[in-house]
C-alpha positions as CSV (number, residue, x, y, z in Angstrom):
1,M,0.0,0.0,0.0
2,P,1.4,3.4,-1.0
3,Q,2.8,5.6,1.9
4,P,1.1,8.9,2.5
5,V,3.4,11.9,2.0
6,D,3.1,15.6,1.7
7,L,4.7,16.4,-1.6
8,V,6.2,14.8,-4.7
9,I,8.2,17.0,-7.1
10,F,8.9,15.5,-10.5
11,A,11.7,16.9,-12.7
12,S,13.6,16.1,-15.8
13,H,16.9,16.5,-14.0
14,V,17.8,16.2,-10.3
15,I,21.2,17.3,-9.1
16,P,21.6,16.1,-5.6
17,V,25.2,17.4,-5.2
18,V,26.0,14.2,-3.3
19,P,27.6,12.3,-5.1
20,T,29.4,15.3,-6.6
21,H,28.9,14.7,-10.3
22,A,25.5,12.9,-10.1
23,V,22.6,14.0,-12.4
24,L,19.4,11.9,-12.1
25,R,17.2,11.9,-15.2
26,D,13.4,11.8,-14.8
27,H,13.4,11.5,-11.1
28,A,11.3,12.7,-8.2
29,V,12.0,14.2,-4.8
30,V,9.6,13.1,-2.1
31,V,8.9,15.3,0.9
32,H,7.1,14.6,4.2
33,E,7.0,16.8,7.3
34,S,9.7,19.2,6.0
35,R,12.2,16.5,5.2
36,I,13.3,14.6,2.0
37,V,12.1,11.0,2.4
38,D,13.1,9.7,-1.0
39,V,14.8,10.5,-4.3
40,L,13.7,7.9,-6.9
41,P,12.9,7.4,-10.6
42,R,9.6,8.8,-11.8
43,A,8.3,5.3,-12.8
44,E,8.6,4.0,-9.2
45,V,6.7,6.8,-7.4
46,A,3.1,5.6,-7.9
47,A,3.7,2.2,-6.3
48,K,5.4,3.6,-3.3
49,Y,3.8,7.0,-2.4
50,E,0.4,8.7,-2.2
51,P,1.2,12.4,-2.1
52,V,-1.1,15.2,-0.9
53,Q,0.4,17.5,-3.5
54,V,2.2,16.8,-6.8
55,K,4.4,19.3,-8.6
56,D,5.3,18.0,-12.1
57,L,8.2,20.1,-13.5
58,A,9.0,18.9,-16.9
59,D,12.1,20.6,-18.4
60,H,13.3,21.7,-14.9
61,I,16.4,21.0,-12.9
62,L,16.1,20.5,-9.1
63,I,19.0,21.5,-7.0
64,P,19.5,22.0,-3.2
65,G,19.0,25.7,-2.3
66,F,22.0,27.9,-2.3
67,V,23.6,28.7,1.0
68,N,24.7,32.4,1.0
69,G,27.8,32.1,3.3
70,H,28.2,35.8,4.0
71,S,25.6,38.5,3.9
72,H,24.5,41.8,5.5
73,A,20.9,41.6,4.4
74,A,19.6,44.8,5.8
75,M,22.1,46.7,3.7
76,N,19.9,46.1,0.7
77,L,18.5,49.6,1.5
78,L,22.0,51.0,0.7
79,R,22.4,49.3,-2.7
80,G,24.2,51.6,-5.1
81,L,24.7,54.3,-2.5
82,S,28.4,54.5,-3.2
83,D,30.5,52.7,-5.8
84,D,33.9,52.6,-7.3
85,K,35.8,53.2,-4.1
86,P,38.3,51.2,-2.0
87,L,36.8,49.5,1.1
88,C,38.0,52.0,3.7
89,D,36.8,55.1,1.8
90,W,33.5,53.4,1.0
91,L,32.9,52.5,4.6
92,M,34.0,55.7,6.3
93,E,32.8,58.3,3.7
94,D,29.4,56.7,2.8
95,V,28.2,53.6,4.5
96,W,29.0,54.3,8.1
97,P,27.5,57.8,8.0
98,A,24.3,56.5,6.5
99,E,24.1,53.6,9.0
100,G,24.7,56.0,11.8
101,K,21.8,58.1,10.7
102,F,19.2,55.5,9.7
103,V,19.9,52.0,11.2
104,N,17.2,51.1,13.7
105,P,14.9,48.1,14.1
106,D,12.6,49.2,11.2
107,F,15.5,49.7,8.9
108,V,16.7,46.1,9.6
109,R,13.3,44.6,9.3
110,D,12.5,46.2,6.0
111,G,16.0,45.7,4.6
112,V,16.1,42.1,5.6
113,T,12.6,41.5,4.1
114,H,13.7,43.0,0.8
115,A,17.0,41.0,0.8
116,A,15.2,37.8,1.7
117,A,12.8,38.2,-1.2
118,E,15.7,38.8,-3.5
119,M,17.5,35.8,-2.3
120,I,14.5,33.5,-2.6
121,R,13.8,34.7,-6.1
122,S,17.4,33.8,-7.0
123,G,17.4,30.3,-5.4
124,T,19.0,31.0,-2.0
125,T,17.3,29.1,0.8
126,C,19.7,29.9,3.7
127,C,21.9,33.0,4.5
128,N,24.7,33.5,7.0
129,D,24.0,37.1,8.1
130,M,25.8,39.7,10.2
131,Y,24.3,43.0,11.2
132,F,22.7,45.1,13.8
133,F,19.3,44.4,15.6
134,P,19.5,40.6,14.9
135,E,16.2,39.8,16.5
136,D,14.4,42.1,14.0
137,A,16.3,40.3,11.2
138,I,15.0,37.0,12.7
139,H,11.4,38.2,12.7
140,A,11.7,39.3,9.0
141,L,13.2,35.9,8.0
142,E,10.5,34.0,10.0
143,K,7.7,35.9,8.2
144,I,9.1,35.3,4.6
145,G,10.3,31.8,5.4
146,L,14.1,32.1,4.6
147,R,16.4,29.9,6.6
148,G,19.1,31.9,8.3
149,V,22.1,31.9,10.6
150,I,22.0,35.3,12.3
151,G,25.1,36.8,13.7
152,Q,25.1,38.6,17.0
153,I,27.3,41.6,16.1
154,V,30.2,42.6,18.3
155,L,32.1,45.9,17.9
156,Q,34.6,47.8,20.1
157,F,32.5,50.9,19.9
158,P,28.9,51.9,20.5
159,S,26.2,51.8,17.8
160,A,22.5,52.3,17.6
161,Y,22.2,48.6,18.7
162,G,24.6,48.5,21.6
163,S,26.5,50.6,24.0
164,G,29.8,48.6,23.8
165,P,31.3,45.1,24.0
166,E,29.6,44.2,27.3
167,D,26.2,45.1,26.0
168,Y,26.8,43.2,22.7
169,F,27.8,40.1,24.6
170,A,24.8,40.3,27.0
171,K,22.4,40.6,24.1
172,A,24.2,37.8,22.4
173,R,23.7,35.4,25.3
174,A,20.0,36.3,25.6
175,L,19.4,35.6,21.9
176,L,21.5,32.4,21.9
177,D,19.3,31.1,24.8
178,K,16.0,32.3,23.2
179,Y,16.6,30.7,19.7
180,K,18.6,27.6,20.5
181,D,15.8,25.2,19.4
182,H,14.4,27.2,16.5
183,E,13.7,25.0,13.4
184,T,14.9,27.5,10.7
185,I,16.9,30.1,12.6
186,R,20.3,29.5,14.1
187,L,22.6,32.0,15.8
188,S,26.3,32.8,15.4
189,V,28.6,35.2,17.3
190,A,29.9,37.8,14.9
191,P,32.7,40.1,15.9
192,H,32.9,42.4,12.9
193,A,36.7,42.3,12.1
194,P,40.1,42.6,13.7
195,Y,40.1,46.3,12.8
196,T,36.9,47.0,14.6
197,V,37.1,44.6,17.6
198,S,40.0,44.2,20.0
199,E,41.8,40.8,20.2
200,D,40.6,40.4,23.8
201,N,37.0,40.8,22.8
202,I,37.4,38.4,19.8
203,V,38.7,35.9,22.3
204,V,35.6,36.4,24.5
205,A,33.4,36.1,21.4
206,D,35.0,32.8,20.5
207,A,34.5,31.5,24.0
208,L,30.8,32.4,23.7
209,A,30.6,30.6,20.4
210,K,32.3,27.6,21.8
211,E,30.0,27.5,24.8
212,Y,26.9,27.5,22.6
213,G,28.3,25.4,19.8
214,V,27.7,28.0,17.1
215,P,29.9,29.6,14.5
216,L,32.2,32.5,15.0
217,H,31.6,34.7,11.9
218,I,34.1,37.4,11.1
219,H,35.6,39.4,8.3
220,L,39.3,38.4,8.0
221,H,42.2,39.2,5.6
222,E,39.7,41.2,3.5
223,T,42.3,43.7,2.2
224,L,46.0,44.2,2.1
225,P,45.9,47.3,4.4
226,E,44.1,45.2,7.1
227,C,47.0,42.8,7.1
228,E,49.8,45.4,6.8
229,D,48.4,47.7,9.5
230,S,48.4,44.8,12.1
231,L,52.3,44.7,11.7
232,H,52.8,48.3,12.7
233,Q,52.2,49.2,16.3
234,N,52.2,52.9,15.8
235,K,50.5,53.1,12.5
236,Q,47.5,55.4,12.3
237,S,44.6,53.6,10.6
238,M,41.1,52.5,11.1
239,N,42.4,49.5,13.1
240,C,41.6,49.3,16.7
241,H,43.8,46.2,17.0
242,I,47.5,46.4,16.3
243,S,49.2,43.1,17.0
244,A,51.6,43.4,19.9
245,E,53.4,40.4,18.3
246,K,53.6,42.1,14.9
247,L,51.6,39.3,13.3
248,R,49.2,39.3,10.5
249,P,45.6,38.6,11.6
250,V,45.5,34.8,10.7
251,A,48.9,34.2,12.5
252,N,47.6,36.2,15.4
253,F,44.4,34.2,15.5
254,Q,46.5,31.0,15.6
255,R,48.5,32.5,18.5
256,L,45.3,33.2,20.4
257,G,43.7,29.9,19.6
258,L,41.0,31.4,17.4
259,L,41.5,29.2,14.4
260,S,39.1,26.4,14.9
261,E,36.2,24.5,13.2
262,R,33.9,27.2,14.6
263,L,35.6,30.0,12.5
264,V,33.8,31.2,9.4
265,A,36.2,33.7,7.9
266,A,34.7,35.9,5.1
267,H,36.8,37.2,2.2
268,M,40.4,35.9,3.0
269,T,41.8,37.6,-0.1
270,Q,45.3,38.0,1.3
271,L,46.8,34.7,2.3
272,T,50.3,33.3,2.2
273,D,51.0,29.6,1.8
274,E,51.9,29.4,5.5
275,E,48.6,31.0,6.4
276,I,46.6,28.6,4.2
277,A,48.4,25.8,6.1
278,M,47.3,27.3,9.4
279,V,43.7,27.6,8.3
280,A,43.7,24.0,6.9
281,A,45.2,22.5,10.1
282,A,42.6,24.2,12.2
283,K,39.7,23.0,9.9
284,S,38.4,26.6,9.7
285,H,36.0,27.7,7.0
286,V,36.5,30.3,4.3
287,V,33.7,32.2,2.5
288,H,34.7,33.5,-0.9
289,C,32.9,36.7,-2.0
290,P,34.1,37.3,-5.5
291,S,31.9,40.1,-6.7
292,S,32.4,42.3,-3.7
293,N,36.1,41.7,-3.5
294,L,36.6,42.4,-7.2
295,K,34.5,45.5,-7.1
296,L,36.2,47.0,-4.1
297,A,39.6,45.9,-5.5
298,S,40.2,44.1,-2.2
299,G,41.9,41.1,-3.8
300,I,41.2,37.5,-4.9
301,C,40.7,34.6,-2.5
302,P,43.1,31.8,-3.4
303,V,40.3,29.3,-3.7
304,T,42.3,26.7,-5.6
305,K,45.1,26.5,-3.1
306,L,42.6,26.5,-0.2
307,L,40.7,23.5,-1.7
308,A,43.9,21.7,-2.5
309,N,44.9,22.0,1.2
310,G,41.5,20.6,2.3
311,V,39.9,23.8,3.4
312,N,36.2,24.0,3.2
313,V,35.4,27.0,1.0
314,A,31.8,28.4,0.7
315,I,30.5,31.2,-1.4
316,G,28.8,34.5,-0.3
317,T,27.5,37.6,-1.8
318,D,28.5,40.1,0.9
319,S,26.0,43.0,1.0
320,A,24.0,44.5,-1.9
321,A,25.7,47.8,-0.9
322,S,29.1,46.4,-2.1
323,N,28.1,43.6,-4.6
324,N,25.5,45.1,-5.7
325,S,23.4,42.0,-5.9
326,L,22.5,38.9,-3.8
327,N,22.5,36.6,-6.8
328,M,24.3,33.4,-5.9
329,F,24.3,32.3,-9.6
330,N,26.7,35.2,-10.3
331,E,28.9,34.4,-7.4
332,M,29.1,30.7,-8.3
333,K,30.0,31.4,-11.9
334,L,32.6,34.0,-10.8
335,A,34.1,31.7,-8.3
336,A,34.7,29.1,-11.1
337,I,36.0,31.6,-13.6
338,V,38.2,33.8,-11.4
339,A,39.9,30.7,-10.1
340,K,40.9,29.7,-13.6
341,V,42.4,33.1,-14.3
342,D,44.1,33.3,-10.9
343,T,45.9,30.0,-11.5
344,M,46.0,30.1,-15.3
345,E,44.5,26.6,-15.2
346,S,41.1,26.0,-16.9
347,T,40.6,23.0,-14.7
348,S,40.6,25.0,-11.5
349,V,37.2,24.9,-9.7
350,P,35.2,22.9,-12.2
351,A,31.4,23.4,-12.4
352,A,30.5,20.6,-10.0
353,V,32.9,22.0,-7.4
354,A,31.5,25.5,-7.8
355,L,28.0,24.1,-7.2
356,Q,29.1,22.3,-4.1
357,M,30.7,25.4,-2.8
358,A,27.4,27.3,-3.2
359,T,25.4,24.6,-1.5
360,L,26.9,21.8,0.7
361,N,30.1,23.7,1.6
362,G,28.1,26.6,2.8
363,A,26.0,24.2,4.9
364,R,29.2,22.6,6.3
365,A,30.6,26.0,7.3
366,L,27.5,26.7,9.3
367,G,27.4,23.3,11.0
368,L,24.3,22.4,9.0
369,E,25.7,19.8,6.6
370,K,23.5,17.1,8.2
371,E,20.4,19.2,7.6
372,I,20.8,21.1,4.3
373,G,23.1,21.5,1.3
374,S,22.2,18.5,-0.7
375,L,19.1,16.5,-1.8
376,E,19.6,13.5,0.4
377,V,17.1,11.4,2.3
378,G,16.7,12.8,5.9
379,K,17.7,16.3,5.1
380,R,15.4,19.3,5.2
381,A,13.5,20.0,2.0
382,D,15.3,23.2,0.8
383,I,14.8,22.7,-2.9
384,V,15.1,25.0,-5.9
385,A,13.6,24.4,-9.4
386,I,15.4,25.9,-12.4
387,A,13.5,26.1,-15.7
388,C,15.6,24.9,-18.6
389,D,13.2,25.2,-21.5
390,N,13.8,28.8,-22.7
391,I,15.9,29.9,-25.6
392,E,19.0,30.8,-23.4
393,M,19.0,27.3,-21.8
394,I,19.1,25.1,-24.8
395,P,20.7,22.9,-25.9
396,M,21.7,21.4,-22.6
397,Y,24.4,18.7,-22.7
398,D,25.5,18.9,-19.1
399,A,23.0,19.9,-16.4
400,I,25.6,20.8,-13.8
401,S,27.6,23.0,-16.3
402,H,24.3,24.7,-17.2
403,V,23.4,25.5,-13.6
404,V,26.9,27.1,-13.1
405,Y,27.7,28.7,-16.4
406,V,24.3,29.4,-18.1
407,A,21.4,29.6,-15.6
408,G,20.5,32.8,-13.7
409,R,17.9,33.9,-11.2
410,E,15.5,34.5,-14.0
411,N,15.3,30.8,-14.5
412,V,14.3,30.0,-10.9
413,S,10.6,29.1,-11.0
414,D,9.9,27.4,-7.6
415,V,11.5,27.3,-4.2
416,W,10.8,25.2,-1.1
417,I,12.3,25.9,2.3
418,N,11.8,23.4,5.1
419,G,9.2,21.7,2.9
420,K,7.1,24.9,2.5
421,Q,6.8,26.5,-0.9
422,V,8.0,30.1,-0.7
423,L,8.2,30.8,-4.5
424,S,5.6,29.4,-6.9
425,E,5.8,30.0,-10.6
426,R,8.2,32.9,-9.9
427,K,5.8,34.6,-7.4
428,L,6.6,34.9,-3.7
429,T,4.0,33.1,-1.6
430,T,4.5,34.5,1.9
431,V,4.8,38.3,1.3
432,T,3.4,40.8,-1.1
433,E,6.0,42.2,-3.5
434,S,4.2,45.6,-3.8
435,D,4.4,46.1,0.0
436,I,8.2,45.4,-0.1
437,K,8.7,47.9,-3.0
438,S,6.7,50.5,-1.1
439,Q,8.8,50.2,2.0
440,V,12.0,50.4,0.1
441,R,10.9,53.5,-1.8
442,Q,10.2,55.3,1.5
443,W,13.7,54.5,2.8
444,F,15.3,55.4,-0.5
445,G,13.9,59.0,-0.4
446,Q,15.3,59.6,3.1
447,I,18.7,58.0,2.5
448,R,19.2,59.7,-0.9
449,D,18.5,63.2,0.5
450,F,20.9,62.6,3.4
451,H,23.6,61.3,1.2
452,D,23.2,64.2,-1.3
453,E,23.5,66.7,1.6
454,L,26.6,64.9,2.9
455,Q,28.3,65.1,-0.5
456,Q,27.4,68.8,-0.9
457,K,29.0,69.5,2.5
458,K,32.1,67.5,1.5
459,Q,32.5,69.4,-1.8
460,A,32.0,72.8,0.0
461,S,34.8,72.0,2.4
462,S,37.2,70.8,-0.2
């Protein structure tokens, strides 16, 4: 007698990611109570299962949802505010003044809602986020249905969210206790960077992450100035930490015991072979953010060397303020292509590896590899359907290659997160797009006027 189940999704191609190169033709993914219970040939479904709902997606590819390994979702409201500048100028002249003026719980809620809608529409089902007012970010993700690992920010200085390190840590502990058993939301401890948090407080943050068994999420080795400044005790810079040992940040992290399996290090564009060996030995994770790092001229993460040394490398978008998109298709393709140019080897980061970086590797970095990141029995049903019947997608000789090098967010038709459909035939199911647009327009007017006035004052004083 057939087994009752919630949902069966048929597709012409299923890419489970595990095994790495597998492509299953004319298969189905069976979902019950938020989890995948089977992946099997179409012809075998009727005899085994009696679904409440059937979704027959001919000429579609099913993949696990993308895991955006590094994001600042609320910064969607600052998309395009400032471009074509190096990181420090971009932060200090444009981003931080705008954040100082506008960041509050409403800003975070509206920005995260906007970002989550964008991510879902482009096939992302989980993000690893770091920003202010994390509980408001959580509420926004809960409403729209996006899975998230939300970072409890730690800074050396006060902000609209906290009065200083002690306040950030107290709020972190409260949130870690409150959300420890949440089904779709996890927490991390997120000291911003070595140049905005003292080494003593990064050590405290790591101890807190260890106590709760959550990731330590931080920007690390993002730019050459960050690494150089740490070597000069008397150098005037944006750094609040100058290494007493005159060590670059990764080496200093090793000295302090901060390199561990908990560490999720975003960017990592400036790495020596010795530093790569340190990261590999500690089993720390790296998140490659190619668009943001290229646009800010921060550098190129040495992905090929990291992978060759056994380092788990995930992919992230960074924020829409620096990227200027949250499109993981773009990041995945760039990750594959930039690695080839960086090494002058066309075999570097092949398509199947790039897809794994965008899915399973991201899940592994967040400690979620047993729950998401591949279409395997027992995992949560975070599933993305990619239409492959339009002009731009044919002919298709290799489905994995097509997902990485051809497909884009315009091809995403349907998305399920935790077994719940959040995108159906390209329409969001849990929020109203017109409401999101209206909220964003209201913020845009205020932020634009403030930024224009700031630029006028700057010009007048120069």
